[in-house]
C-alpha positions in Angstrom: 0.0 -0.1 0.2 1.7 3.4 -0.8 1.6 6.9 0.3 -1.6 7.8 -1.2 -3.5 4.5 0.7 -1.6 6.2 4.3 -3.2 9.4 3.5 -6.9 8.7 2.6 -7.0 6.4 5.9 -5.9 9.4 7.7 -8.0 11.8 6.4 -11.0 9.1 6.8 -10.5 9.0 10.6 -10.3 4.9 10.4 -9.9 3.6 13.8 -7.3 1.4 14.4 -6.6 1.0 10.6 -4.2 -1.7 10.8 -0.7 -1.6 9.1 -0.1 0.2 6.1 3.0 0.4 4.1 4.2 4.2 4.2 5.5 4.3 0.6 8.8 2.3 0.9 9.6 2.8 4.1 8.6 0.3 7.5 5.2 -0.5 8.3 3.3 2.2 10.4 0.2 1.7 12.1 -2.2 4.6 11.5 -4.8 5.2 14.2 -5.8 8.4 16.3 -5.2 9.2 19.5 -3.9 11.3 22.9 -0.7 13.3 20.8 2.3 13.3 22.9 3.1 16.6 24.7 6.3 18.3 25.6 7.2 18.5 29.1 8.3 22.3 29.2 7.2 23.8 26.1 3.4 25.3 25.6 2.4 25.3 22.2 -1.0 26.6 20.4 -2.5 24.6 17.8 -4.7 27.5 16.0 -6.5 25.4 13.1 -4.0 22.8 13.2 -5.0 19.0 14.2 -3.0 16.9 16.6 -1.4 14.7 14.9 -2.0 11.0 15.5 -0.1 9.3 18.2 1.4 6.5 15.4 3.3 9.3 13.6 4.6 11.1 16.8 5.9 7.4 18.3 7.9 6.7 14.6 8.8 11.0 14.3 10.5 10.2 18.0 12.1 7.2 16.7 14.2 9.0 14.1 14.8 12.1 16.1 15.8 10.3 19.2 18.9 8.9 17.1 21.9 10.3 19.3 24.6 12.9 18.0 27.6 14.2 19.8 30.0 17.2 18.9 33.7 18.2 19.8 33.6 20.9 22.1 37.2 20.7 22.8 40.6 18.9 24.4 40.4 18.8 28.5 43.9 20.1 29.9 43.7 16.4 32.0 43.1 14.0 29.1 40.2 13.1 27.0 37.6 15.2 25.2 34.5 17.4 25.7 31.7 16.7 24.0 28.0 17.4 23.9 25.2 15.1 23.5 21.7 14.6 24.5 20.8 11.6 26.6 17.4 13.6 28.2 15.5 16.0 26.5 18.1 18.6 25.9 22.1 18.9 25.3 24.4 18.0 28.0 27.9 18.1 28.5 30.4 15.1 28.5 33.6 14.0 29.2 35.0 11.4 27.2 38.4 10.2 29.0 39.7 7.9 26.3 38.3 7.0 22.5 35.2 4.7 22.8 34.9 5.4 26.4 32.2 6.5 28.6 30.3 9.6 28.2 30.9 11.0 31.7 27.5 13.4 31.9 29.2 16.4 33.4 26.3 18.9 33.6 22.4 18.0 34.7 20.5 21.1 33.6 17.0 20.0 33.2 15.4 23.7 32.9 17.5 24.5 29.7 20.1 23.2 27.5 23.9 23.4 27.8 24.4 25.7 24.9 27.8 26.5 23.2 30.0 24.6 25.6 33.7 25.8 25.3 36.6 23.8 27.5 39.3 25.8 29.4 42.6 25.0 27.6 45.0 25.9 30.6 44.7 27.1 34.2 44.9 25.0 37.7 41.0 24.3 37.3 39.6 22.0 34.7 36.1 23.1 33.3 34.6 24.6 31.0 32.3 27.7 29.8 28.9 27.1 28.6 25.4 29.3 28.9 21.8 28.6 29.7 18.5 30.4 29.7 16.5 30.6 32.9 13.3 28.7 32.4 10.2 30.7 31.1 12.8 33.0 29.3 14.7 36.0 31.1 18.4 36.6 30.6 21.0 34.5 29.5 24.0 33.7 31.4 27.5 32.9 30.8 28.7 29.8 33.4 31.6 28.2 34.1 31.6 24.3 35.3 34.3 22.9 37.4 34.9 19.6 36.6 36.7 18.7 40.2 34.0 19.8 42.0 30.7 19.7 39.7 30.1 23.5 40.9 28.4 25.8 38.1 28.6 29.4 39.1 27.8 32.6 37.0 30.8 34.4 34.7 28.7 37.2 33.0 24.9 37.7 32.0 24.8 37.8 28.1 21.7 39.2 27.4 21.4 37.7 23.7 21.2 34.3 22.9 24.1 34.5 20.3 27.9 34.6 21.6 31.2 33.1 21.1 34.5 32.7 23.2 37.9 31.8 22.8 40.1 30.8 25.9 43.6 31.4 26.6 46.7 28.5 26.3 48.5 28.6 30.0 45.5 30.2 31.8 42.0 30.2 33.1 41.5 33.5 30.7 38.5 33.4 28.6 37.6 36.2 25.8 33.9 36.5 24.9 31.3 38.4 23.1 27.9 39.9 24.2 26.0 42.7 23.7 25.0 42.7 27.5 26.0 47.1 27.6 23.3 48.3 25.0 21.7 45.1 23.3 23.5 46.7 20.1 26.5 46.2 20.0 28.8 43.2 20.4 31.3 43.8 22.7 34.9 41.8 23.9 35.6 41.1 27.5 37.9 39.2 29.0 37.4 36.8 32.1 39.8 34.6 34.5 37.0 31.6 34.7 38.8 29.7 36.9 38.3 31.8 40.3 35.6 34.6 40.9 36.9 38.4 39.7 36.0 41.0 37.7 35.2 40.8 34.2 37.4 43.0 32.0 35.9 44.9 29.1 38.3 44.8 26.2 36.8 46.2 23.3 33.6 48.4 23.7 33.9 51.1 20.4 30.5 49.7 18.8 29.9 46.9 15.8 30.2 43.3 16.3 33.4 41.9 17.8 33.8 38.2 18.6 37.5 36.8 19.8 38.8 33.6 17.5 42.2 32.7 19.5 44.8 33.7 21.5 48.6 33.7 20.3 50.7 31.2 21.8 51.9 33.1 24.6 48.5 34.6 25.4 50.0 38.2 25.0 47.5 38.8 22.3 44.0 38.3 20.8 42.7 37.6 17.5 39.4 39.1 16.7 37.1 39.6 14.1 35.2 42.3 13.7 31.7 42.2 11.8 30.7 45.5 10.1 27.4 46.0 8.1 28.2 47.6 4.6 25.6 47.8 2.3 28.4 47.2 -0.5 29.3 43.9 0.9 28.7 40.0 0.5 25.7 38.6 2.7 25.0 42.0 4.6 28.3 41.9 7.1 31.7 42.2 7.1 34.3 40.8 8.6 37.4 43.0 9.6 40.7 40.9 11.8 42.8 42.4 14.3 45.5 41.5 16.7 44.8 42.8 20.1 47.3 43.2 23.0 45.3 42.1 25.6 47.1 44.6 28.2 47.4 47.8 26.4 44.7 47.0 24.0 46.9 48.1 20.9 45.5 46.7 17.7 47.2 45.6 14.4 44.8 45.4 11.5 44.7 42.6 9.4 44.2 43.0 5.7 42.9 45.3 3.7 39.9 47.7 4.7 38.7 47.6 1.0 34.6 47.2 0.8 34.4 44.6 -0.9 36.7 42.0 0.8 35.4 39.3 2.3 37.6 37.1 5.1 36.7 34.1 7.1 38.7 32.0 9.7 41.9 32.8 10.6 44.7 31.6 12.9 47.9 33.0 14.3 51.0 31.3 13.0 53.1 29.2 15.5 55.6 32.8 16.1 52.8 35.3 16.5 54.3 37.2 13.8 51.8 36.4 11.0 48.0 34.9 10.5 47.2 32.3 8.4 43.5 34.1 7.0 40.9 32.8 4.2 40.3 35.9 2.2 38.8 36.3 -1.0 41.1 39.2 -2.1 41.6 38.8 -6.2 39.5 35.5 -5.9 35.8 34.3 -6.3 36.4 32.3 -3.1 37.9 32.3 -0.1 41.7 31.4 -0.5 43.8 30.8 2.3 46.6 33.3 2.2 49.7 34.1 5.2 49.5 37.5 6.3 52.5 39.0 8.0 51.3 41.4 10.6 54.7 43.4 10.2 54.8 44.1 6.4 50.9 43.3 5.7 52.4 41.3 2.8 49.8 38.3 1.9 51.0 35.6 0.3 48.2 33.5 -1.3 48.3 29.6 -0.5 45.7 27.8 -2.1 44.9 29.4 -5.4 44.8 26.4 -6.8 41.6 25.2 -5.1 38.6 26.4 -6.6 36.5 26.2 -3.4 36.0 27.9 -0.5 38.4 27.7 2.5 36.3 27.2 5.9 38.2 26.5 9.3 41.6 27.0 9.9 43.6 25.7 12.6 47.6 25.4 13.5 48.6 22.9 16.2 49.6 23.6 19.4 53.4 22.9 19.0 53.6 25.0 15.9 54.2 22.1 13.5 50.8 22.0 11.4 48.6 23.4 10.2 45.0 22.2 8.8 42.2 23.7 7.4 38.9 22.8 5.4 37.5 23.4 2.0 33.7 23.0 1.1 33.9 21.0 -1.9 30.3 21.3 -3.5 29.0 20.7 0.0 30.9 18.2 1.2 34.4 19.2 3.6 37.4 18.0 2.8 40.4 18.1 5.3 43.9 19.2 4.3 47.0 19.3 6.8 50.0 20.9 5.9 53.5 20.3 7.7 54.9 23.7 8.8 56.8 25.6 7.9 57.4 24.3 4.8 53.7 23.7 3.6 54.0 20.0 2.5 50.7 18.2 2.6 50.3 15.2 4.5 49.0 12.6 3.9 45.8 11.8 5.1 43.4 8.6 5.8 39.8 8.3 4.2 37.4 10.2 6.0 33.9 10.4 6.0 32.0 12.6 3.3 30.0 15.1 4.9 30.5 17.6 7.5 33.7 18.3 9.3 33.7 21.0 11.9 34.9 22.5 14.9 38.8 21.7 14.6 41.2 22.1 17.5 44.4 21.0 18.4 45.3 20.7 22.2 47.7 23.4 23.7 51.0 22.2 22.8 50.3 19.5 20.8 49.3 18.1 17.2 46.4 15.7 17.7 43.7 17.0 15.8 40.2 16.9 17.0 36.8 17.5 15.0 33.6 16.1 14.5 31.7 14.5 11.4 28.3 14.6 10.8 27.6 12.3 7.3 24.9 10.2 6.0 26.3 6.9 7.9 27.9 8.8 11.0 24.5 11.3 12.5 27.1 13.2 14.8 30.8 11.9 16.2 34.0 13.2 17.5 37.1 11.8 15.7 40.6 12.5 16.0 43.9 12.5 13.7 47.5 12.5 14.4 49.4 13.9 11.4 52.4 11.9 12.3 51.2 8.6 11.6 47.6 9.2 9.9 45.8 7.4 13.0 42.2 8.2 12.6 40.7 7.4 16.1 37.0 7.4 16.7 35.7 8.9 20.4 32.4 8.2 20.3 30.0 5.6 18.8 26.6 7.5 18.9 23.4 5.4 18.9 20.9 5.1 16.5 17.9 3.9 18.2 18.0 0.8 16.3 17.8 2.3 12.9 20.4 0.4 10.4 23.2 3.2 9.7 23.3 1.1 6.0 19.7 2.2 5.5 20.6 6.0 5.5 20.1 7.5 2.2 23.5 9.2 0.6 21.7 12.4 -1.0 22.6 12.5 -4.6 24.6 16.0 -5.6 22.6 17.2 -8.7 22.4 20.5 -10.6 19.4 21.7 -12.7 19.1 24.3 -15.4 17.5 27.4 -14.6 16.0 30.3 -16.2 18.9 32.7 -17.4 22.8 32.4 -18.5 26.2 32.3 -17.2 29.5 31.9 -19.5 27.4 31.5 -22.6 24.7 28.3 -21.2 22.3 28.1 -19.3 22.8 28.7 -15.5 22.6 25.6 -13.3 21.6 25.5 -9.5 23.2 23.0 -7.2 21.0 20.8 -5.2 21.2 17.9 -2.8 18.3 14.6 -3.8 17.0 12.2 -1.3 15.5 9.3 -3.3 13.1 6.6 -1.5 13.8 3.2 -2.3 11.3 1.7 -5.5 10.5 3.2 -8.9 8.0 5.9 -7.8 6.4 8.5 -9.0 7.2 10.0 -5.8 5.4 13.2 -4.1 8.2 15.3 -3.0 9.3 18.0 -0.6 11.0 20.8 -1.6 12.8 22.3 1.0 14.7 26.0 1.2 17.3 26.7 3.7 17.5 30.4 5.5 20.2 32.8 5.5 20.1 33.3 2.4 23.5 33.2 3.1 23.7 29.8 3.9 24.1 26.2 2.1 22.4 22.5 2.1 25.2 20.3 2.4 25.7 16.7 2.6 25.2 15.8 6.5 22.9 14.1 8.6 19.1 15.1 8.8 17.1 12.7 10.5 13.7 14.3 9.6 15.0 13.8 6.5 15.8 10.7 6.4 12.6 10.3 8.0 10.4 11.5 5.5 12.3 9.2 2.8 11.8 5.9 4.3 8.7 6.3 6.3 6.4 8.6 4.3 8.3 7.6 0.9 8.7 11.2 -0.1 11.6 12.4 -2.0 13.8 15.8 -0.4 15.1 18.3 -2.6 17.3 20.8 -1.2 18.3 23.1 -3.7 21.2 26.1 -2.8 19.1 28.8 -4.9 21.0 32.0 -6.0 22.7 33.6 -3.0 23.6 30.7 -1.4 27.1 30.2 -0.2 29.7 27.5 -0.9 29.7 28.6 -4.6 32.0 31.5 -5.0 30.9 35.3 -4.4 29.2 35.9 -7.9 26.9 33.3 -7.6 25.9 34.6 -3.7 25.5 37.9 -5.3 22.7 36.6 -7.8 20.3 37.5 -5.3 20.9 41.0 -3.8 18.9 44.2 -4.2 16.9 44.3 -6.8 17.6 40.6 -7.9 15.8 39.5 -4.9 13.0 38.0 -6.7 15.5 35.4 -8.9 16.0 33.1 -6.1 12.4 32.3 -6.2 12.8 31.5 -9.9 15.1 29.1 -9.4 12.2 27.3 -7.2 10.0 27.4 -10.4 13.1 26.0 -12.6 13.4 23.0 -10.2 9.6 22.3 -10.4 10.3 22.0 -14.2 13.3 19.9 -13.4 10.8 17.8 -11.4 8.2 17.6 -14.2 10.9 15.9 -16.2 11.6 13.1 -14.0 9.7 10.0 -13.9 10.4 9.2 -10.6 8.8 12.7 -9.1 5.3 13.1 -9.2 5.0 16.8 -10.4 1.0 17.1 -9.0 2.1 16.4 -5.7 4.8 18.8 -4.5 5.1 20.4 -0.9 7.4 23.4 -0.6 9.3 24.3 3.0 10.8 27.1 4.1 12.4 28.4 7.3 13.2 32.5 8.1 14.7 33.7 4.8 13.8 30.4 3.1 9.8 31.1 4.5 10.1 33.8 2.5 10.9 31.8 -0.8 8.3 29.2 0.2 5.5 31.8 0.0 6.7 33.6 -2.8 6.9 30.4 -4.5 3.0 29.7 -3.2 2.4 32.7 -4.9 4.1 32.6 -8.0 3.7 29.0 -8.5 0.6 27.8 -6.7 -1.1 25.9 -9.3 2.0 23.9 -9.4 2.4 23.0 -5.9 0.0 21.2 -3.2 0.8 22.7 -0.1 3.4 24.9 1.6 5.1 25.5 5.1 6.5 28.8 6.5 8.8 28.3 9.5 9.4 31.2 11.2 9.1 33.0 7.9 9.5 37.0 6.7 6.1 37.5 5.1 6.6 41.1 4.8 10.6 43.0 4.5 9.8 46.2 6.0 7.4 45.0 8.9 10.2 42.4 9.5 12.9 45.5 9.6 10.8 47.3 11.5 10.4 44.9 14.3 13.6 42.4 14.2 16.2 43.1 17.0 18.1 45.8 17.0 21.9 44.4 17.2 20.2 42.5 13.8 19.1 45.3 11.9 21.9 47.1 10.2 23.5 44.0 8.5 19.5 42.8 7.4 19.4 46.2 5.7 22.6 45.2 3.9 21.0 42.0 2.7 18.0 42.9 1.9 18.1 46.4 1.4 17.4 49.7 3.5 13.6 50.3 3.7 14.4 53.8 4.8 15.2 54.8 1.1 11.9 55.3 -0.5 12.5 53.0 -4.1 14.1 50.4 -1.9 11.1 50.2 0.6 8.4 50.3 -2.1 10.4 47.3 -4.0 10.3 45.5 -0.9 6.9 46.2 0.0 6.1 45.0 -3.6 7.9 41.9 -3.3 6.6 40.5 0.2 4.3 37.8 0.0 1.4 39.7 2.4 1.1 41.8 -0.4 -0.2 39.2 -2.7 -1.3 36.5 0.0 -4.8 36.3 -1.6 -2.9 34.4 -4.4 -2.3 31.6 -1.9 -5.0 28.9 -2.7 -3.2 25.7 -1.5 -2.9 24.3 2.3 -0.3 26.4 4.4 1.0 25.5 7.3 2.9 28.4 9.4 5.1 27.5 12.5 6.6 30.3 14.8 8.1 31.0 17.9 6.1 33.9 19.9 9.6 34.7 21.6 11.3 35.0 18.4 13.9 38.4 18.2 14.8 37.8 15.0 11.8 37.1 12.5 8.9 38.2 15.3 5.9 36.2 15.3 4.0 39.0 14.1 5.2 38.4 10.6 3.3 34.5 11.2 0.8 36.5 12.3 -0.5 38.6 9.5 0.1 35.7 6.8 -1.8 33.5 8.7 -5.0 36.5 9.0 -4.6 37.2 5.1 -4.3 33.9 3.8 -7.1 32.6 5.8 -9.0 35.7 4.6 -9.1 34.0 1.4 -11.1 31.4 2.9 -7.6 28.8 2.5 -6.9 26.5 5.1 -4.0 27.5 7.6 -2.6 25.0 10.2 -1.1 27.6 12.5 1.4 26.3 15.2 2.6 28.9 18.2 5.5 27.6 19.9 4.8 30.1 22.9 8.5 29.3 25.2 10.8 29.3 21.6 12.4 31.9 19.7 13.7 31.6 16.2 13.4 27.9 15.4 12.2 25.0 17.9 15.0 23.7 20.0 13.8 21.7 22.5 13.8 18.4 21.7 10.6 17.1 22.6 8.9 20.4 20.7 11.2 19.6 17.7 9.5 16.1 17.8 6.2 17.9 18.0 6.9 19.9 15.2 8.0 17.3 12.8 5.0 15.5 13.7 2.7 18.3 12.5 4.8 18.5 9.3 4.6 14.7 8.6 0.5 15.2 9.2 0.3 18.1 7.2 2.2 16.1 4.3 0.5 13.1 4.9 -2.8 15.0 4.1 -2.1 17.2 1.7 0.4 15.2 -0.9 -2.5 12.8 -1.7 -3.0 14.7 -4.8 -1.8 17.6 -7.3 
């Protein structure tokens, strides 16, 4: 029995309908019942039916696949990882490869967020943040691994923060907008003992710490400034800062169109390895001499962005990753001669959080790939030994059964280099011959990219519901060069929506895909693209899902958090300019909501400071006034996106129920 039969049973409300096969996936029992509720997060089902209990149970099995992410080396040996055994993410210590994950934090009220291990000092421990139950100011906390005690270090005020810890002491630099809610300042604190938090940079803009020099005398820091001429809505400028005198040595050019990525001090502290697109369409690794300002390109022959950059604690190795069509490739060079080191075969997917220990050369990182949902690895460049520290459980699901996405390209409406431009995308295909219903999922950003990684919900849709999932990197996405990322700038914004139309043409040409059963999903900026596609291509879409979506650009810019406003103006246009405002209003989905005639699911967190909940509320009112069916799921205690595990399970269950209901026919 296929997808259509499954939907008919749901629509008929058949009690205890027995077991039916969902697409080509496992058998799923369809029955109605009391939905499973998250314990701590309240949801409002506004015109949204509760998903059947069996759907929730099936989603839960996939969502509880465990992952582990690398959070740093511990001074006494072992690694700090973040993983989830209960409802929220907690910090764990792993003392040896394959060893027990010893839980360090037990914060039932909020997840341990962005844990950062101390690299030096007499007290082993780590920094992390939390948010008290029911909202309130987020705090920066220090957890002492000797005693298990946790104490506040600072009030962060807002949810985003970064930290970098010194090599030989317990000092850590961190960024926060606590001073005025707008500017991200740099502070230094001795995390190992009570002490005053000292301001380092409070001159405006958005600072973030990167790393300390080997002698801990200087801090490499990035300052993000909004400029209308720059790619992605903000520009990153680097400086080397003396932590005592606050003297700054600027790094790189101040040319407005040059972009900088990750960076790391050279072993002697007299130079910085930095990714830059100066005279290049991609981020190229360069060695920037701090005394002369001369930058020497090192990866000019690699036509892909350099993403993460790290230098070993003993100064012997340089490690960096390149993003090659959605797959992270690791490179390790021996210093000072820059000779490439032969590496073992690594999983094809995402390699993130590269880090060497102080004084050492064994590289730690985490991997997310179709066969590895998320685990921590280390690599010794001396002998090429690859070690797996964690083996995360898959909740009984067979690893070999996970779908490896196919990287494809499809032609779009315009031309480049004398030929039709192609759009990169990932395709998750169910088993069988089809034709399969399709979900097109658009990422947010727009400066973001769908990559080959592991997504439990995408795997669930393919395996359990028999839905083909397509993830296009429409123009404006990162990872394919500056020229590609600029194709949606300013008055070209709607061209990204046209890329969706070209994808619908491609779907119609594929015999294993059903062009009459296509839904679109998007979050944040991707939610705008989804809503705009429903307006422009409504006759070719069966349904749409918009999560934390921008429905009106000017209303969004009027209400977004102050610390994001200038960078968002640089990305979308300054609404204070009359011509720009008129354009933004014309392309806003709220203006033509009357054209949305297909069922719509809207999901929004009522505490969202990035895309305020008013954006979801106004599109729901407007589309309902057409007489169109709208499901509205409101997360009372969530912000931009749903972070709580039980809440995400509920959200994904609602999405699955919506797709089951509305992909029965075109």
